[in-house]
C-alpha positions, 0 to 999 in steps of 0.5 A: 500500500502506498502511504503518504509521508504523514501516514508513514509517520503515523505508522512509525509511531511519530504521533504516539502509540495510539495513532500507531496502533490505529494505523496498523489496524487500517494498514492490515485491513487495507492489505487484506482487501488489496487497497492501493492507498489510504483516503482522508475521511470527512467524518466518522459515525461510531458504532459499538457504543452500547454497553450491551454490544461492547461489554467489559472488553469493549469498555476497557479498550476505549478507556485504554485508548483515552488514558493513553492520550488518544483523540479523534482527528475528525468529527465523530458522532456516536451511535445509539447507546443502551440506555436513556442517558438522562432518564434511565432511572425513571424508565427503569434500566438496570442500575449496574448496566446503566453505570457501565454505559455511562463509563463508556460514554465518559471514555468516548467523551475524553476522545472528543466524540460528539455525544449524539447517541443516535442511529440517524446522525444525518438528522442532527448535523453529520451530513456528508456531501456527495462523493465525500469519503467517510467511515460510518458504522450502524447498518441503516446509517451506512445504507442511508449515507451511501445511497441517499446522500451519495457519500462513500463508506464501507460497513465499519465496526467499532474498532475500525471506526475508532481507528479512522476517527483517530487517524482520519484515514480509511483504506481505499477499497469496497464502496469507496471505489467507483467500480464497486458501486454499480447495481447487481440486482434490478428491482422492478417496483410494480406498485405505489409505495407511500408509507414507512411501512411500505418502504420497509416491506420493499427493503425487507423483501429485497435484502433477503435477495440481494444480501451484500450486493447492490440493488437498484429500484426502478418504478418508484415514480414519486420521490420518497420522503426522508422518513421513507428512505430511512425505513428503506435503508434500515430494512435492506440492512436487516434482512440482508447486509445491503450497504448501498442501493440506488433508486433510478431518477431519485438517488444521486448516482442513478440518473438512469438504469443504464448509468448505474447497472453493472454489466451483468445483473438479475431482474426481480419483480416486486408488486402486491403479491410479494408485499403480502407474502412478506407480511403474512410469512414474517410479520403478522399475528392477531392478539392482545398487544403488550408493546408498541415501538416507533423510532427504529431508526430514530424518529424525525421531528416530522414523525413525532409531530404525526404521532402527537397528532394521532395521540392528541386527547387519547389514552393508550393501553399498551406500553408505547415507546417513541425512540429518538435522539436527544436533539430531536426531543428538544424540538419536540419539547419546544413544539408541545409534542412531548406534552401531548404524547406523555399525557396519552400515556406514551413515552419518548425514549432518547439515545437508545432503542429495544435493539440495543438496550437490555431486554425488558423485565415486563414480560412482553410477548407481543410487539407491533411497530411500523419499522421492518428493522424493529419487527425483524430484530426484536423477535429474537432479542426479546423472544416476542411475536412482532407485527409490521403495520402502518403508523396509524394502525400502531396507534389504534392498536396501542389505544385498544390494546390489541391487534386484529391481524393484517 
C-alpha cells in the first residue's frame, strides 16, 4: 500500500502509540482487501457504543485508548447507546448496566466524540456531501449515507471506526471505489409505495435477495420522503447486509438504469403479491398487544409531530415507546409534542432503542411497530411475536390494546 509521508509517520509511531496502533489496524485491513492507498475521511459515525454490544472488553479498550492520550482527528458522532442517558432511572434500566454505559460514554467523551447517541446522525448535523469519503458504522446509517446522500463508506465496526476517527484515514477499497458501486440486482417496483411501512416491506423483501450486493429500484415514480428512505435503508440492512442501493431518477448516482447497472445483473419483480407474502410469512399475528415501538431508526421531528397528532386527547393501553435522539426531543419539547404524547400515556425514549438496550423485565410477548428493522430484530432479542403495520394502525392498536391481524 502506498502511504503518504504523514501516514508513514503515523505508522512509525511519530504521533504516539495510539495513532500507531490505529494505523496498523487500517494498514492490515487495507492489505487484506488489496487497497492501493489510504483516503482522508470527512467524518466518522461510531458504532459499538452500547454497553450491551461492547461489554467489559469493549469498555476497557476505549478507556485504554483515552488514558493513553488518544483523540479523534475528525468529527465523530456516536451511535445509539443502551440506555436513556438522562432518564434511565425513571424508565427503569438496570442500575449496574446503566453505570457501565455511562463509563463508556465518559471514555468516548475524553476522545472528543460528539455525544449524539443516535442511529440517524444525518438528522442532527453529520451530513456528508456527495462523493465525500467517510467511515460510518450502524447498518441503516451506512445504507442511508451511501445511497441517499451519495457519500462513500464501507460497513465499519467499532474498532475500525475508532481507528479512522483517530487517524482520519480509511483504506481505499469496497464502496469507496467507483467500480464497486454499480447495481447487481434490478428491482422492478410494480406498485405505489407511500408509507414507512411500505418502504420497509420493499427493503425487507429485497435484502433477503440481494444480501451484500447492490440493488437498484426502478418504478418508484414519486420521490420518497426522508422518513421513507430511512425505513428503506434500515430494512435492506436487516434482512440482508445491503450497504448501498440506488433508486433510478431519485438517488444521486442513478440518473438512469443504464448509468448505474453493472454489466451483468438479475431482474426481480416486486408488486402486491410479494408485499403480502412478506407480511403474512414474517410479520403478522392477531392478539392482545403488550408493546408498541416507533423510532427504529430514530424518529424525525416530522414523525413525532404525526404521532402527537394521532395521540392528541387519547389514552393508550399498551406500553408505547417513541425512540429518538436527544436533539430531536428538544424540538419536540419546544413544539408541545412531548406534552401531548406523555399525557396519552406514551413515552419518548432518547439515545437508545429495544435493539440495543437490555431486554425488558415486563414480560412482553407481543410487539407491533411500523419499522421492518424493529419487527425483524426484536423477535429474537426479546423472544416476542412482532407485527409490521402502518403508523396509524400502531396507534389504534396501542389505544385498544390489541391487534386484529393484517
